[in-house]
N, C-alpha and C positions, 0 to 999 in steps of 0.2 A: 627598717622595713616599713613600707607604706601601709597604713591601716585602710582596710576596705570600707567602702561606703555602706552605711546602713540602708535598710529598705526604705525608711522614711526619706532619707537624703536622695535616694534614686528617684522616688516618686516626685519630690519637689523639683529636682532637676528636669524631669520629663515635662512636668506641668509648666514650668517657666519657659522651657524651650518651645513648647506648643504655643504659648501666649506670644512669645517673641516672633515666631513664624507667622502667626495670625496677624500681628501688627504690621510686619513687613509686607504681607500680601495685601492688607488693606491700604497701606501707604502707596504701594505700587499698582493699585487697582487700575488706574488709567492705562497702564502699559500691559496689563495681563493679557488682553486679547491679542496684542501684537506679539507677545512672547509665545502664546499658544500657536498662532499662525506660523511663527518661525520654527517652533518645534515640529509641527505637522509637516512643514516643507522640508525640514532637515531629515526627518524620518523617511519621507517619500523618496528623497534623493539618495538616502543611504541604501535603499533597496536597489538602486542602480550602481552606486559606487562599489558596494561590496562584491558583486560578481566580477566587476572589472579588475579589482585587485586580486581576486581568487583565480581567475582564468587567464591572467597575464602576469607579466613581470613588473607591472606598474606598482609603485608605492601608493599608499592610501592618499598621501598629499598630492601626488600627480593625478590620480583618478579624480579626487575632489576638484582640483583646479580645472580639469578638462570638462567635467560635468557642469561645474558652475559657470565656466566660460560659455558653453553652449546655451545654458539657461539664459544668461544675460543677453547673448546674441539673439536668441529667440524673442525675448521681451523687447529688444530694440528694433528688430527687423519686422515684427508683426505690425506695430503702428505705422512704420514707414511704408509697408506694403499696402496697408488699408487706407492710408490718407488719400491717395489719388482716387481710389474707388469711392470713398466717402464724399470727396469733393464733387465727383460726377453725380452721385446720388443726391447730394444736397442741391445741386443745380436743378435736377429733375423735380425734387420735392418743392423747391422754391417756385418753379413754374406752375406746378399743380396747386400749390397754396394760393397763388395769385388768381387762378381760375376759380378756386373755391371762394376766395374773398369777393370776387366780382359777383358770383352767384348769390352769396349771402346779402350783399348790398342790394341787388335787384329784388331779392325776396323781401327785405326789410322796407323797401320803398313802396311795395304794393300794400295798400290798406286792407284790413280785414274788418268785417261787420259782425258785431256781437250785440244781439238784442236791438237791432236796428240802428246801432251807433257805430260810426266809422272810427277805427283806431289805427294810427300809424305806428307800426312796430319800431320804426327808426326813432321816433320821439321817446318811446318807452325805454329803449336801450340807452339813448343819450342821457335821459333822466337818471337811469340807474347808475351809470358810470360817474355822473356828476355827484350823485349822493354818496358813492363809495370812493370818490376820487382821492381822498386823503390817504387811502391805503396804497395808492400807486405812486406817491411822491417819493422821489429818491431820497434816501436817508444816508448821510455820510457814515453814521455809526454802523449801518448795515454793510456798507462797503468794507469798513475796517474789520467787521466780524467775518466776512467772506475771506479776506486776506489772511486773517489769523487762523481760520479753520484750514485753509489751503496749506499754510506753513506747517501747522501741526500734522496734517496728513502726510506731507512730504517727509517730515522727521520720523514719523512712524514707519513709513515705507523704507526709509534708510535703515532704521533700527531692525526691521524684519530681515532685510537682505544681509546686513552685517552679522546679526545674531545667527541666522541660518548658516552662514559660512563657517563660523567658529564652532557651532554645535556639530556640523557635519565633519569638520576637520578632527575634532576630538571626541567623536562618538564612542569609539571603543574605550577610550580612557575614562569617559564618564560612566560607562557600564561597570568597568573594573572598580572605580571609586565607590560606586553604589554598593557593589557586592562586598567590598572590604569594610563597609560600615558595620556589617553584621559580625558577630563573633564567629570564630573559625568553625564551630560546630554547626552553625546555621547557614554557612555560605553555599553549600550544595543546594539547600532548599531555595535560597534567593536566586541562584542561577536557574534552577528549574522553573521558578515562578516567572522570572523575566523571559525565559524561553516560551512559556505558555502565553504570556501577555503578548509577546512578539507574534506568535501564531494567530492570536485574536485580531491584531491590527492588520496582519497580512491578509487574513480572510476578509476583513472589512474592505480593504483596498481592492481585492479581487472581486468582491460583490459590487463595489461601486463601478469598477471598470466594466463588468458584465452589464450592469444597468445602463451605463452610458452607451455601450455598443448596441444594446437592444433598442434604446430610444433613437439613436442615430439611424439605424437601419430602417426602423418602422417609419420615421418621418421622411426619410429619403424616398421610400416606396410610395407613401401617401402623396408627397409633393410631386413626384413624377406622374402619378396617376391622375391628379387633378390639373396638371399643367402649370404648377407654380414656378415662375422664373427663379433660377438659381436654387433648385430643389436640393441638389447635392450639398452645396455650401450651407444652406439653411439647416438641412438635416444634421450635418456635422456640428454646426453651432448648437443645435438643440441637444444633441447627444452630449456635447462637452458641458453645457450649462446645466444638464439634468442632475449633476452631482450636487448642485446647490438647491436645497429644498425651497419650493415656493417661488423664490425670487428668480432663479435661473429659468424655469419654464415660462414664467411671465415675460421675462425679457426676450426670450426666443420667440414667444408667441406674438409679441408686439412687432418684432422685426418681420416676421412672416406676414402679418396683417398689413403692415406698411408696404411691403413689396407687392402684395396682392392688390392693394388699393391703387398704387401708382403705375404698376406694370400690367395688371390684369393677367388672365390665363393665356397660355400659349395656344390653346385650341378650343376651350369651352366658349361657346357664343353667348356669354352673359356680360352685363356691365361690370366694371371694375368694383363698384360699391358692393354689389351682391356677391361677387367673388370673394371680396375681403370678408364679408359676413360669413360665408361658408368656411373660409380658412379659420376665422376666429372660433366658429362653432366646433370645428374639428380639433383645434388645439385645446379648447376648453374641455371637451369630452375626453380626449386622450390624456390630458394632464390629471384629470380626476381618476381615470383608470390607473395611471401610474402611481398616484399618491395613495389611493385606497387599496389597490390590489397588487400591482406589479412590484413596487418597492418593498412592501412588507414580505412578499413571498421570496423575492430574490435575496434580500439581505437576511431574512430568516433562514433560508436554505444554506447560505454560505457561512453564517455565524452560529447556526444551530440554536436559534432563538425562536420563541413563539411569535407568529406573524401578528397577532393582536397586540402583543407587547411592543413590537417594532413600530407599529402604526401609532399607538398611544404615546410612546416615548418621543418620536419625532415631532408630533403635533405639540406635545407639552414643551419640548425644547424650543420650538419656534415661538411659542407664546411667551415663555419665561425668559429665555436667554437669546433669542434671535437666531440668525442664520448660523453663526459660528457654533452655538450650542447644538443645533440640529445636525451639524456636520459630524460632531464627535460624540454625540450622546450614546450611540449604539456600542462602539468599542469601549467606552468608559463603563457603561452598565455591565458589559460582559467581563471586563477586567475586575470590577467590584465584586461580581458574582464569583469569580475565580478566587479572589482574596478571601471572600466570606467562607467559601467551602474549605479553604486551607485552614483558616482560623478555627472553624468548627471542628475539623478533624483533629487539630492539635489540642483543643480543649477537651475533646472526648478520648484523647490518647489513641487515636486511630492513625493509620498510615495515610497521609494526605494524598498519596499518589495511587492508592489502591481503589478498586471498585466499591469497597465497603464504605468509604468515606463520602461517596456521592450522595446528594440529597435524594435523587430518584434512583432506587436500586436497579441494577441491570436485569434484563430479562433472564430467567433461569433457562439453562440449556436443557434440551430434551433428554429425558432419561434413556440410558442405553438399554437394549434388550436384555432381560434377565438371563443369566447363564444357567444351564441345567445343573442340578445338584451333582456333586462328585460321585455319589453312590448310585446314580441312575444307571440302568442297564444300557451298555453300549453294544449295538448290534455287531455281530461277527461279520466277517467278509462275505460268507455264504448268504447270511440273512440280508445283507445290504444289496447284493447283486442277484439274489434269488438262486434257487437250485437249477 
């Protein structure tokens, strides 16, 4: 008969396991972000794959292959479609830059007079570049660094796509394995916890999609109202990129400003430069409204979180962990809160799924009208209807 482990042995095993996991996470830290992105992508695609298998006779493997094939097709087709457009825009931008360069040269050749002394700006600019010219010399080591960085990024991209495919293929098996790690008496709680966490992430995705839709529609309307060329396409890009905090709105704003600068308004009689200034101002104001008011309210409503907490959490994540941290901070905080409430209920010997275990007690239901005492006089039929 196998002797059971003592309490001290169990504690030692748990501590050693935690240390080994921490060492592994530290060792694989450069790949952590890639694995997180793969996990997010696999979960998002799972929300598409699961209904396909449920509502049809397709096996999960067939559904995964179909969804993954269309994803790769989209990723390949999008650059192929955009390249001709980008080439045409590049030619336009090149011509505009040539005109800007000519204007700058003419401006620099005109002398300015300061305190009665004539100064040629062209000489000042030339002296400046001669002074800092060492920083513009091509360095072979810099070229090697660029090649190395590009290669590493390609490997990470390949890792993300391959890992996403295998996580998506064996998603249900991973959930079953995770549940079976717990003792038989606690597996129902683990399933319930995983279901609640799944609801949290689904709510986060719904909130993100709602935010993207709102931003896309608003900027399409604004673009059409001011005569921005390609307003519908730019609005769609703005809505799509709005899921990425800070960086996404900045990228869409730069795109809109460039289009306004080189194309101008379709009907407003103002110079292209001032039209670009107007577009930049509109984007700046709207993005501040989105970051300070719209995103906290939309995500707080969908995830049942305090709007102030949503705002602070996103800003803190951007500062501490960057864009990826800002993307996942809200569902992670909500999941940690769920686990915390579950642990608190178990420690206090409460039912973790009842209203009594909640940190904020539910509102009391209104009291029912008091019933008349049993011995109260009941009017007779004649008294009720009168003589």
